[in-house]
PyMOL CGO cylinders between C-alpha atoms (Angstrom):
from pymol import cmd
from pymol.cgo import CYLINDER

trace = [
    CYLINDER, 69.07, 32.47, -45.73, 68.61, 36.13, -44.76, 0.3, 1, 1, 1, 1, 1, 1,
    CYLINDER, 68.61, 36.13, -44.76, 72.38, 36.65, -44.69, 0.3, 1, 1, 1, 1, 1, 1,
    CYLINDER, 72.38, 36.65, -44.69, 72.76, 35.25, -48.20, 0.3, 1, 1, 1, 1, 1, 1,
    CYLINDER, 72.76, 35.25, -48.20, 69.91, 37.40, -49.50, 0.3, 1, 1, 1, 1, 1, 1,
    CYLINDER, 69.91, 37.40, -49.50, 71.36, 40.52, -47.83, 0.3, 1, 1, 1, 1, 1, 1,
    CYLINDER, 71.36, 40.52, -47.83, 74.83, 39.76, -49.22, 0.3, 1, 1, 1, 1, 1, 1,
    CYLINDER, 74.83, 39.76, -49.22, 73.42, 39.23, -52.71, 0.3, 1, 1, 1, 1, 1, 1,
    CYLINDER, 73.42, 39.23, -52.71, 71.47, 42.49, -52.53, 0.3, 1, 1, 1, 1, 1, 1,
    CYLINDER, 71.47, 42.49, -52.53, 74.51, 44.47, -51.37, 0.3, 1, 1, 1, 1, 1, 1,
    CYLINDER, 74.51, 44.47, -51.37, 76.70, 42.83, -54.01, 0.3, 1, 1, 1, 1, 1, 1,
    CYLINDER, 76.70, 42.83, -54.01, 74.26, 43.64, -56.80, 0.3, 1, 1, 1, 1, 1, 1,
    CYLINDER, 74.26, 43.64, -56.80, 73.89, 47.27, -55.70, 0.3, 1, 1, 1, 1, 1, 1,
    CYLINDER, 73.89, 47.27, -55.70, 77.63, 47.88, -55.41, 0.3, 1, 1, 1, 1, 1, 1,
    CYLINDER, 77.63, 47.88, -55.41, 78.42, 46.04, -58.64, 0.3, 1, 1, 1, 1, 1, 1,
    CYLINDER, 78.42, 46.04, -58.64, 75.98, 48.11, -60.68, 0.3, 1, 1, 1, 1, 1, 1,
    CYLINDER, 75.98, 48.11, -60.68, 77.48, 51.38, -59.47, 0.3, 1, 1, 1, 1, 1, 1,
    CYLINDER, 77.48, 51.38, -59.47, 81.01, 50.07, -59.91, 0.3, 1, 1, 1, 1, 1, 1,
    CYLINDER, 81.01, 50.07, -59.91, 80.34, 49.07, -63.50, 0.3, 1, 1, 1, 1, 1, 1,
    CYLINDER, 80.34, 49.07, -63.50, 78.60, 52.35, -64.32, 0.3, 1, 1, 1, 1, 1, 1,
    CYLINDER, 78.60, 52.35, -64.32, 81.88, 53.98, -65.27, 0.3, 1, 1, 1, 1, 1, 1,
    CYLINDER, 81.88, 53.98, -65.27, 83.44, 57.26, -64.33, 0.3, 1, 1, 1, 1, 1, 1,
    CYLINDER, 83.44, 57.26, -64.33, 83.01, 60.74, -65.70, 0.3, 1, 1, 1, 1, 1, 1,
    CYLINDER, 83.01, 60.74, -65.70, 83.65, 61.22, -69.39, 0.3, 1, 1, 1, 1, 1, 1,
    CYLINDER, 83.65, 61.22, -69.39, 86.63, 63.40, -70.24, 0.3, 1, 1, 1, 1, 1, 1,
    CYLINDER, 86.63, 63.40, -70.24, 85.76, 67.01, -70.96, 0.3, 1, 1, 1, 1, 1, 1,
    CYLINDER, 85.76, 67.01, -70.96, 85.73, 67.96, -74.62, 0.3, 1, 1, 1, 1, 1, 1,
    CYLINDER, 85.73, 67.96, -74.62, 87.52, 71.25, -75.17, 0.3, 1, 1, 1, 1, 1, 1,
    CYLINDER, 87.52, 71.25, -75.17, 86.10, 73.23, -78.06, 0.3, 1, 1, 1, 1, 1, 1,
    CYLINDER, 86.10, 73.23, -78.06, 87.13, 76.61, -79.33, 0.3, 1, 1, 1, 1, 1, 1,
    CYLINDER, 87.13, 76.61, -79.33, 84.39, 79.25, -79.09, 0.3, 1, 1, 1, 1, 1, 1,
    CYLINDER, 84.39, 79.25, -79.09, 82.85, 80.22, -82.41, 0.3, 1, 1, 1, 1, 1, 1,
    CYLINDER, 82.85, 80.22, -82.41, 82.04, 83.87, -82.96, 0.3, 1, 1, 1, 1, 1, 1,
    CYLINDER, 82.04, 83.87, -82.96, 78.61, 84.51, -84.43, 0.3, 1, 1, 1, 1, 1, 1,
    CYLINDER, 78.61, 84.51, -84.43, 78.54, 87.69, -86.46, 0.3, 1, 1, 1, 1, 1, 1,
    CYLINDER, 78.54, 87.69, -86.46, 75.21, 88.91, -87.76, 0.3, 1, 1, 1, 1, 1, 1,
    CYLINDER, 75.21, 88.91, -87.76, 75.28, 91.44, -90.52, 0.3, 1, 1, 1, 1, 1, 1,
    CYLINDER, 75.28, 91.44, -90.52, 72.88, 94.31, -90.11, 0.3, 1, 1, 1, 1, 1, 1,
    CYLINDER, 72.88, 94.31, -90.11, 70.97, 95.96, -92.91, 0.3, 1, 1, 1, 1, 1, 1,
    CYLINDER, 70.97, 95.96, -92.91, 71.40, 99.54, -93.99, 0.3, 1, 1, 1, 1, 1, 1,
    CYLINDER, 71.40, 99.54, -93.99, 70.18, 102.35, -91.77, 0.3, 1, 1, 1, 1, 1, 1,
    CYLINDER, 70.18, 102.35, -91.77, 67.63, 103.41, -94.37, 0.3, 1, 1, 1, 1, 1, 1,
    CYLINDER, 67.63, 103.41, -94.37, 65.63, 100.22, -93.81, 0.3, 1, 1, 1, 1, 1, 1,
    CYLINDER, 65.63, 100.22, -93.81, 65.50, 101.00, -90.10, 0.3, 1, 1, 1, 1, 1, 1,
    CYLINDER, 65.50, 101.00, -90.10, 63.97, 104.42, -90.78, 0.3, 1, 1, 1, 1, 1, 1,
    CYLINDER, 63.97, 104.42, -90.78, 61.56, 103.50, -93.55, 0.3, 1, 1, 1, 1, 1, 1,
    CYLINDER, 61.56, 103.50, -93.55, 58.78, 101.93, -91.45, 0.3, 1, 1, 1, 1, 1, 1,
    CYLINDER, 58.78, 101.93, -91.45, 58.61, 104.70, -88.81, 0.3, 1, 1, 1, 1, 1, 1,
    CYLINDER, 58.61, 104.70, -88.81, 58.54, 107.36, -91.56, 0.3, 1, 1, 1, 1, 1, 1,
    CYLINDER, 58.54, 107.36, -91.56, 55.64, 105.59, -93.27, 0.3, 1, 1, 1, 1, 1, 1,
    CYLINDER, 55.64, 105.59, -93.27, 53.77, 105.37, -89.96, 0.3, 1, 1, 1, 1, 1, 1,
    CYLINDER, 53.77, 105.37, -89.96, 54.33, 109.07, -89.25, 0.3, 1, 1, 1, 1, 1, 1,
    CYLINDER, 54.33, 109.07, -89.25, 53.08, 109.95, -92.75, 0.3, 1, 1, 1, 1, 1, 1,
    CYLINDER, 53.08, 109.95, -92.75, 49.93, 107.84, -92.28, 0.3, 1, 1, 1, 1, 1, 1,
    CYLINDER, 49.93, 107.84, -92.28, 49.19, 109.41, -88.89, 0.3, 1, 1, 1, 1, 1, 1,
    CYLINDER, 49.19, 109.41, -88.89, 49.72, 112.91, -90.30, 0.3, 1, 1, 1, 1, 1, 1,
    CYLINDER, 49.72, 112.91, -90.30, 47.44, 112.12, -93.25, 0.3, 1, 1, 1, 1, 1, 1,
    CYLINDER, 47.44, 112.12, -93.25, 44.73, 110.79, -90.95, 0.3, 1, 1, 1, 1, 1, 1,
    CYLINDER, 44.73, 110.79, -90.95, 44.98, 113.82, -88.66, 0.3, 1, 1, 1, 1, 1, 1,
    CYLINDER, 44.98, 113.82, -88.66, 44.75, 116.32, -91.51, 0.3, 1, 1, 1, 1, 1, 1,
    CYLINDER, 44.75, 116.32, -91.51, 41.81, 114.66, -93.25, 0.3, 1, 1, 1, 1, 1, 1,
    CYLINDER, 41.81, 114.66, -93.25, 38.36, 116.09, -92.67, 0.3, 1, 1, 1, 1, 1, 1,
    CYLINDER, 38.36, 116.09, -92.67, 35.81, 114.10, -90.76, 0.3, 1, 1, 1, 1, 1, 1,
    CYLINDER, 35.81, 114.10, -90.76, 33.12, 114.74, -93.37, 0.3, 1, 1, 1, 1, 1, 1,
    CYLINDER, 33.12, 114.74, -93.37, 31.05, 117.20, -91.34, 0.3, 1, 1, 1, 1, 1, 1,
    CYLINDER, 31.05, 117.20, -91.34, 30.57, 120.77, -92.42, 0.3, 1, 1, 1, 1, 1, 1,
    CYLINDER, 30.57, 120.77, -92.42, 30.35, 123.74, -90.14, 0.3, 1, 1, 1, 1, 1, 1,
    CYLINDER, 30.35, 123.74, -90.14, 27.12, 125.76, -90.25, 0.3, 1, 1, 1, 1, 1, 1,
    CYLINDER, 27.12, 125.76, -90.25, 27.41, 129.34, -91.56, 0.3, 1, 1, 1, 1, 1, 1,
]
cmd.load_cgo(trace, "trace")
């Protein structure tokens, strides 16, 4: 009985791997180039110029205190 059970176990394990199939063939695809258009250079400079203007305006503004005479 043990020999039959062992034979059945081995047969089921080898049959499942044999029926699993081989490797699928490789699919060859041509590479696709992804080109991203960039905006104008003026848009890249606009935000830093605004920040510099705001910092300069904040630095030149008075703090609201007056100096004694």
